[in-house]
C-alpha positions in Angstrom: -95.7 -22.8 -2.2 -97.1 -25.8 -0.3 -97.4 -29.2 -1.9 -100.5 -31.3 -1.7 -99.8 -34.9 -0.5 -102.3 -37.6 -1.2 -103.1 -40.0 1.7 -101.8 -43.0 -0.3 -98.3 -41.5 -0.9 -95.5 -43.1 1.2 -92.4 -41.0 1.2 -90.7 -43.3 3.7 -90.6 -46.2 1.3 -87.2 -47.8 0.6 -88.2 -48.1 -3.1 -88.4 -44.4 -3.6 -85.5 -43.0 -5.7 -83.1 -44.2 -8.3 -81.3 -47.6 -8.0 -77.9 -47.5 -6.3 -76.6 -51.0 -6.6 -73.5 -51.3 -8.8 -74.5 -52.3 -12.3 -78.3 -52.1 -11.8 -80.5 -51.0 -14.6 -80.7 -47.2 -14.4 -77.3 -46.7 -12.8 -74.4 -44.8 -14.2 -70.7 -45.9 -14.3 -67.4 -44.5 -15.6 -66.3 -47.2 -18.0 -63.6 -47.7 -20.6 -64.6 -48.8 -24.2 -61.3 -49.3 -25.9 -62.8 -49.4 -29.4 -60.9 -48.6 -32.6 -63.6 -46.3 -33.7 -64.7 -43.0 -32.2 -68.2 -43.2 -30.8 -70.8 -40.5 -30.0 -73.4 -40.1 -27.3 -76.4 -42.4 -27.5 -74.5 -45.4 -28.8 -75.4 -48.7 -27.1 -72.9 -51.5 -26.3 -72.9 -54.8 -24.5 -71.3 -54.6 -21.0 -68.9 -57.4 -22.1 -67.0 -54.8 -24.3 -66.6 -52.4 -21.4 -64.3 -52.2 -18.3 -64.6 -50.2 -15.1 -62.2 -47.2 -15.3 -61.0 -44.2 -13.3 -60.8 -40.6 -14.3 -57.1 -40.1 -14.2 -55.5 -43.0 -15.9 -54.3 -43.7 -19.4 -52.8 -47.1 -19.2 -54.9 -50.1 -20.3 -53.4 -52.5 -17.7 -55.5 -53.5 -14.8 -52.8 -52.5 -12.4 -53.0 -48.9 -13.5 -56.7 -48.4 -13.0 -58.7 -50.5 -15.4 -60.5 -53.5 -14.0 -60.5 -56.9 -15.6 -64.2 -57.2 -14.8 -67.0 -56.1 -17.2 -70.4 -54.9 -16.2 -73.5 -57.0 -17.2 -76.2 -55.9 -19.5 -76.5 -53.3 -22.2 -75.2 -49.7 -21.7 -75.7 -46.4 -23.4 -72.8 -44.0 -23.9 -73.6 -40.6 -22.3 -70.5 -38.8 -23.7 -68.1 -39.5 -26.5 -65.1 -41.8 -26.8 -62.1 -41.5 -29.1 -62.4 -37.8 -30.0 -60.1 -35.0 -29.6 -61.3 -31.5 -30.4 -64.4 -33.0 -31.8 -62.9 -34.4 -35.0 -59.5 -36.2 -34.8 -59.8 -39.8 -33.7 -57.0 -40.7 -31.3 -55.7 -44.0 -29.9 -54.8 -43.0 -26.3 -56.9 -45.3 -24.1 -57.6 -42.3 -21.7 -59.9 -40.9 -24.4 -62.0 -44.0 -24.3 -63.3 -43.5 -20.7 -66.8 -42.0 -20.5 -70.0 -42.1 -18.5 -72.4 -44.9 -19.4 -75.9 -45.7 -18.2 -77.2 -49.3 -18.0 -80.4 -49.6 -20.0 -81.1 -53.3 -19.8 
């Protein structure tokens, strides 16, 4: 099926597509929120409470994979943190890594 393209559309524009700069509004990041409470998807949090993380680490030290830097802005949790099997809250920091999206 052919697409109709209006004469004013510019598909060569550098502004087309989602943002890709680290920490920009609309970008996603794998972050650690080492909270003492389990949190569910949709929860919002200040970036100052988050740290950049990796997918295979469980130690809270910066040497083992957590950064000392925090992202700016407000972020929305796109998964869950602190849950195991959907019910038991656990304290292992590895279970506090999740995907977040920056919303402001």
